[in-house]
VOGU-3710 file (C-alpha; in Angstrom, 3 decimals, decimal comma):
1> xxxxxxxxxx> 80,122/123,277/96,895  81,639/125,437/94,188  85,344/126,062/94,607  86,797/129,467/93,757  89,962/129,309/91,680  92,004/130,015/94,822  90,385/127,177/96,808  90,453/124,832/93,836  94,211/125,426/93,435  94,809/124,930/97,180
11> xxxxxxxxxx> 92,793/121,676/97,025  94,840/120,433/94,047  98,019/121,096/95,919  96,898/118,651/98,533  96,434/115,907/95,992  100,180/115,290/95,555  101,471/111,829/96,125  104,330/111,390/98,660  107,844/110,899/97,289  110,029/112,520/94,688
21> xxxxxxxxxx> 109,632/110,725/91,343  111,702/113,248/89,412  110,938/115,005/86,106  108,470/113,470/83,800  110,860/113,006/80,857  113,879/111,815/82,786  112,603/109,557/85,584  114,194/106,105/85,299  111,974/103,070/85,068  108,770/104,923/83,957
31> xxxxxxxxxx> 106,257/102,852/82,092  105,050/105,419/79,573  105,174/109,115/78,804  101,605/110,355/78,776  100,456/113,832/77,797  97,045/115,146/78,621  95,818/117,794/76,198  93,033/120,301/76,796  92,151/123,985/76,464  92,932/124,607/80,165
41> xxxxxxxxxx> 93,964/122,922/83,360  93,662/123,802/87,103  93,342/126,244/88,755  90,716/126,841/86,044  87,541/125,497/87,634  85,669/122,999/85,512  84,552/119,369/85,258  87,034/118,460/82,565  89,895/120,250/84,380  89,105/118,280/87,527
51> xxxxxxxxxx> 89,103/115,033/85,573  92,542/115,954/84,139  93,944/116,512/87,561  92,671/113,206/88,901  93,819/111,270/85,830  97,260/112,840/86,045  97,661/111,902/89,719  96,622/108,352/89,152  98,883/107,961/86,132  101,728/109,309/88,199
61> xxxxxxxxxx> 100,972/106,907/91,033  100,910/104,032/88,525  104,546/104,929/87,461  103,868/106,814/84,239  105,652/110,021/83,354  102,642/112,367/82,919  102,430/116,028/81,833  99,770/118,438/80,636  99,834/120,567/77,589  97,138/123,275/77,869
71> xxxxxxxxxx> 96,357/126,858/76,882  95,822/128,031/80,387  96,734/126,641/83,869  99,597/126,087/86,229  101,453/123,267/87,919  100,127/122,052/91,267  102,636/119,174/91,627  106,301/119,486/90,701  106,226/115,906/89,313  103,515/116,794/86,773
81> xxxxxxxxxx> 104,767/119,463/84,381  102,233/121,820/82,861  103,249/123,304/79,523  101,221/126,300/78,566  100,758/127,072/74,838  98,541/130,172/74,829  96,895/129,375/71,463  95,425/126,218/72,872  93,248/128,318/75,173  89,656/128,644/73,968
91> xxxxxxxxxx> 89,698/132,154/75,328  92,876/133,347/73,554  92,142/136,596/71,681  93,125/135,197/68,227  91,005/132,092/68,862  87,992/134,135/69,961  88,286/136,383/66,881  88,387/133,298/64,641  85,474/131,639/66,440  83,266/134,803/65,969
101> xxxxxxxxxx> 83,674/134,341/62,200  83,378/130,572/62,311  80,195/130,706/64,242  78,671/132,599/61,333  79,888/130,014/58,859  82,946/132,009/57,697  86,483/130,612/57,759  88,590/133,759/58,369  91,811/134,433/56,487  93,782/134,047/59,757
111> xxxxxxxxxx> 92,577/130,440/60,305  95,141/128,648/58,116  97,965/130,491/59,879  96,545/129,566/63,339  96,315/125,852/62,297  99,879/125,929/60,997  101,243/127,566/64,214  99,333/125,131/66,433  100,419/122,140/64,408  104,085/123,188/64,709
121> xxxxxxxxxx> 103,615/123,712/68,489  101,947/120,323/68,909  104,774/118,641/67,063  107,242/120,054/69,579  105,117/119,588/72,701  104,112/116,002/71,925  107,316/114,711/70,274  108,461/112,707/73,295  105,032/111,327/74,254  104,079/107,672/73,968
131> xxxxxxxxxx> 100,358/108,428/74,517  98,476/111,646/74,041  94,993/111,956/75,628  93,015/114,900/74,159  89,984/115,924/76,159  87,086/117,443/74,169  89,419/118,910/71,475  87,921/116,685/68,850  84,321/117,062/70,300  83,697/120,819/70,620
141> xxxxxxxxxx> 84,119/123,810/68,447  85,608/126,047/71,095  89,024/126,095/69,318  88,644/124,687/65,832  92,134/125,740/64,878  93,413/123,398/67,585  90,989/120,675/66,391  92,363/121,002/62,856  95,950/121,018/63,997  95,452/117,922/66,093
151> xxxxxxxxxx> 93,689/116,178/63,201  96,709/116,902/60,996  98,958/115,542/63,763  96,833/112,400/63,961  97,153/111,775/60,282  100,882/112,441/60,048  101,964/109,016/61,245  103,555/110,535/64,380  104,809/108,262/67,093  102,312/108,939/70,006
161> xxxxxxxxxx> 99,120/106,940/70,228  96,164/109,350/70,320  93,153/108,864/72,500  90,184/111,188/71,910  88,255/111,664/75,143  84,753/112,932/74,635  82,844/114,646/77,465  80,588/116,773/75,253  79,633/116,559/71,542  78,891/119,800/69,769
171> xxxxxxxxxx> 77,005/118,203/66,884  74,554/116,385/69,140  73,889/119,367/71,397  70,893/121,556/70,557  72,493/124,702/72,015  75,399/124,626/69,585  73,552/123,984/66,340  73,422/127,652/65,255  77,318/127,767/65,517  77,962/124,653/63,398
181> xxxxxxxxxx> 78,067/124,519/59,612  78,683/121,934/56,939  82,214/121,524/55,615  85,680/121,910/56,928  86,618/122,546/59,735  83,272/121,886/61,443  82,986/118,428/59,984  86,108/117,362/61,832  83,885/117,144/64,883  81,625/114,514/63,306
191> xxxxxxxxxx> 83,948/112,485/61,046  86,174/109,478/62,079  89,828/110,292/62,564  92,571/107,955/61,392  94,354/105,739/63,865  92,799/106,997/67,142  90,979/105,427/70,095  87,758/106,974/71,362  86,690/107,184/75,001  83,405/108,644/76,234
201> xxxxxxxxxx> 82,168/109,366/79,733  78,797/107,540/79,583  76,737/105,014/77,576  74,498/107,766/76,183  77,562/109,547/74,822  78,709/106,255/73,284  75,424/105,986/71,436  75,664/109,600/70,232  79,241/109,294/69,015  78,655/105,933/67,286
211> xxxxxxxxxx> 75,710/107,437/65,423  77,445/110,671/64,662  80,611/109,176/63,269  79,187/105,847/62,067  81,643/103,923/64,392  81,213/100,393/65,701  79,942/100,580/69,223  82,497/98,060/70,452  85,277/100,356/69,256  84,309/103,074/71,742
221> xxxxxxxxxx> 85,341/102,858/75,386  83,030/104,031/78,172  85,239/105,440/80,978  83,273/107,533/83,502  84,519/110,330/85,652  85,333/109,321/89,183  84,818/110,558/92,766  87,524/111,022/95,371  85,661/109,529/98,308  88,033/110,564/101,052
231> xxxxxxxxxx> 88,098/114,212/99,877  84,438/114,449/99,230  83,639/113,042/102,688  86,103/115,488/104,197  88,165/112,807/105,875  91,207/113,983/107,802  94,693/112,721/107,244  94,562/110,427/110,304  91,449/108,632/109,052  92,663/108,448/105,463
241> xxxxxxxxxx> 95,965/106,944/106,515  94,153/104,456/108,694  91,620/103,527/106,036  94,323/103,071/103,404  96,407/100,965/105,800  93,483/98,709/106,711  91,824/98,592/103,279  88,663/100,198/104,544  87,903/101,918/101,226  87,329/98,539/99,720
251> xxxxxxxxxx> 84,992/97,296/102,461  81,413/96,388/101,400  79,824/96,877/103,834  81,899/98,519/106,514  80,370/98,245/109,984  81,381/100,572/112,815  81,470/99,705/116,545  82,570/102,941/118,289  82,837/101,370/121,751  85,407/100,606/124,382
261> xxxxxxxxxx> 86,706/97,078/124,755  84,700/95,962/127,741  82,604/92,811/128,079  79,159/94,477/128,247  79,750/95,847/124,765  79,352/92,292/123,565  81,898/92,642/120,788  81,995/88,898/120,341  78,524/89,026/118,818  79,775/91,691/116,425
271> xxxxxxxxxx> 82,698/89,500/115,401  80,583/86,398/114,896  78,059/88,491/112,887  80,837/89,727/110,689  81,988/86,141/110,110  78,457/85,241/108,973  78,317/88,334/106,673  81,543/87,362/105,056  80,133/84,006/104,034  78,000/85,947/101,538
281> xxxxxxxxxx> 79,836/89,285/101,283  83,571/88,653/101,280  84,451/92,339/101,384  82,589/92,932/104,700  84,664/94,559/107,436  84,205/95,936/110,900  86,151/98,500/112,946  86,025/98,705/116,749  87,429/102,115/117,656  87,860/102,177/121,406
291> xxxxxxxxxx> 90,629/101,138/123,778  90,058/98,811/126,724  88,139/100,307/129,603  90,355/102,347/131,965  89,119/101,132/135,333  89,145/97,354/135,309  92,418/95,432/134,855  90,456/92,548/133,462  89,785/94,559/130,354  93,279/93,847/129,008
301> xxxxxxxxxx> 92,465/90,156/129,154  89,251/90,894/127,244  91,355/92,390/124,456  93,389/89,222/124,221  90,183/87,223/124,226  88,859/89,239/121,291  92,045/88,677/119,317  91,638/84,974/119,876  88,081/85,255/118,602  89,365/86,964/115,461
311> xxxxxxxxxx> 91,867/84,207/114,866  89,273/81,443/115,525  86,835/83,069/113,053  89,519/83,747/110,412  88,754/87,467/110,515  92,327/88,674/110,349  92,344/91,690/107,980  88,583/92,211/108,165  87,934/92,835/111,928  89,979/95,638/113,172
321> xxxxxxxxxx> 90,495/96,454/116,846  92,064/99,947/116,784  93,157/99,630/120,381  96,319/97,835/119,026  97,423/100,966/117,208  95,708/103,546/119,461  95,901/102,332/123,042  94,656/105,634/124,317  91,906/105,792/121,826  91,392/107,348/118,397
331> xxxxxxxxxx> 90,865/111,081/118,166  87,228/112,319/118,132  87,828/113,771/114,675  89,012/110,484/113,279  86,078/108,635/114,847  83,730/111,127/113,227  85,448/110,511/109,952  84,979/106,715/110,341  81,229/107,331/110,823  81,149/109,119/107,452
341> xxxxxxxxxx> 83,070/106,306/105,799  81,026/103,422/107,287  77,830/101,826/106,014  76,215/100,976/109,374  76,477/101,411/113,133  76,571/98,109/115,062  75,908/98,120/118,807  75,641/94,675/120,464  75,676/95,872/124,049  74,034/93,865/126,813
351> xxxxxxxxxx> 73,630/96,984/128,926  73,871/100,709/128,302  72,995/103,732/130,462  72,596/106,013/127,414  74,110/105,400/123,885  75,754/108,420/122,325  76,632/106,462/119,098  72,921/106,256/118,366  72,763/110,009/118,284  75,898/110,361/116,180
361> xxxxxxxxxx> 74,713/107,874/113,608  71,267/109,467/113,496  72,778/112,857/112,749  74,519/111,299/109,751  71,434/109,425/108,581  73,417/106,197/109,085  71,716/102,761/109,277  71,627/101,665/112,901  71,771/98,058/114,001  71,557/97,581/117,813
371> xxxxxxxxxx> 70,314/95,464/120,633  66,822/95,938/121,863  67,599/97,203/125,311  65,625/100,060/126,876  68,241/102,761/126,660  68,942/102,238/122,967  65,268/101,789/122,086  64,478/105,027/123,859  66,979/106,912/121,709  66,562/105,216/118,285
381> xxxxxxxxxx> 62,815/104,597/118,378  61,680/103,222/115,001  64,893/104,308/113,254  66,966/101,243/114,169  66,984/97,543/113,320  66,831/95,653/116,556  68,094/92,212/117,758  68,524/90,507/121,083  71,924/90,519/122,797  71,679/86,763/122,657
391> xxxxxxxxxx> 70,566/86,535/118,998  72,274/83,977/116,762  74,903/85,732/114,729  73,416/84,416/111,500  70,165/86,135/112,400  71,898/89,471/113,040  73,851/89,148/109,823  70,608/88,496/107,901  68,999/91,612/109,441  71,996/93,753/108,359
401> xxxxxxxxxx> 72,058/92,266/104,866  68,341/92,712/104,392  68,377/96,381/105,575  71,399/97,416/103,437  70,277/95,289/100,495  66,743/96,791/100,377  67,819/100,414/100,660  68,307/102,107/97,244  70,555/104,681/98,814  72,725/102,095/100,497
411> xxxxxxxxxx> 72,948/100,113/97,241  73,884/103,228/95,345  76,581/104,028/97,877  77,983/100,493/97,426  77,874/100,751/93,668  79,674/104,142/93,678  82,466/102,641/95,751  82,794/99,624/93,455  82,566/101,511/90,141  82,957/105,229/90,420
421> xxxxxxxxxx> 85,799/106,126/92,781  88,829/107,310/90,936  90,773/104,264/92,102  88,086/101,988/90,683  87,854/103,922/87,389  91,601/104,036/86,906  92,232/100,388/87,695  89,271/99,039/85,747  89,363/101,298/82,677  92,257/103,786/82,316
431> xxxxxxxx> 95,200/101,529/83,204  94,162/98,852/80,595  93,662/101,590/77,968  97,183/102,928/78,457  98,655/99,511/78,295  96,739/98,582/75,154  99,079/98,756/72,125  96,251/99,186/69,643
//
């Protein structure tokens, strides 16, 4: 879905992190002062602009004082200052005029003045920074005056560490070749810069950059863009809060039992199956969404029995009975959110009159693991993986592991969660880079 600038801005405003951490340059106890530099920032719609916003939010959450220096944009979070210097904008009139000449191979008379002005502005805007992260400025020819000014800044022995983040490379792109020419300033986009770190968004970009600038491959960091799983899945605040509290975003796999706590749902088999799964997949989790049945007083005793099972199987923190927090049951919207978050539906019932969860899972193309009883077989047909209500838990766990492990789509979903969510990208790649003194 493409977001209009208005919707994109509204979305960004929902990304703020609770609490008041104060101004970026005055907050006590901050780790580092980080400046993200680019042509534009949200609400401008673009892939790099989205990356900037996510990086800024995660840096803020990690305790850094973070701000943006851009040519176009506005603040979406009062804890992340956005400083607008119009000449950084690739669409500024003076920059477009210069680019029209540069694209023809002519360095216009105004270029030196533009570089001087931008260098002076960068000295002021970046003076208090510990780390400057420049996105695409040293990669593309959209504002070569800014490129030249930043190159001068990098060679001046200034205090901030400079990280050049490359999403696109003009010199390796066929569509830009007619606009590039030998000599200065175009060569700034293909020559090594002094004293900088390089980050690229993919392994192919690493190979391109290493060849282009004759850099050692191990000197270039591959740091991909990330995905905000909760926002992409459209999870509501109730489900997000629940998932964060229970650690569900880190589950692999996450199994859903959207049933009431009554004996015929055979939740014990689900718990024992989870225990078997965790012997091989330590991150496996299960959520049982429903409260005890409303008509039989013995159902409260069944809840206590299930808690004892969880203790006996050492499943505390991995098997979650939501009846404890939601004695009247979770909202329908939150249950639907948990479907989207989960990797598989697990129904271990000994008896069912119908089986609505089968339909709900089917609508979401969700893997279904259920007992082979007539009502569930009639609904799921060949779409489910079946087992007996009396099956050994190890057998059920093996069926689940085989189905999820043999599905390329399920494996890709698992890999995305491990490697490509913004939390994973930040913790694995960005946080160590910021802390690295080199």
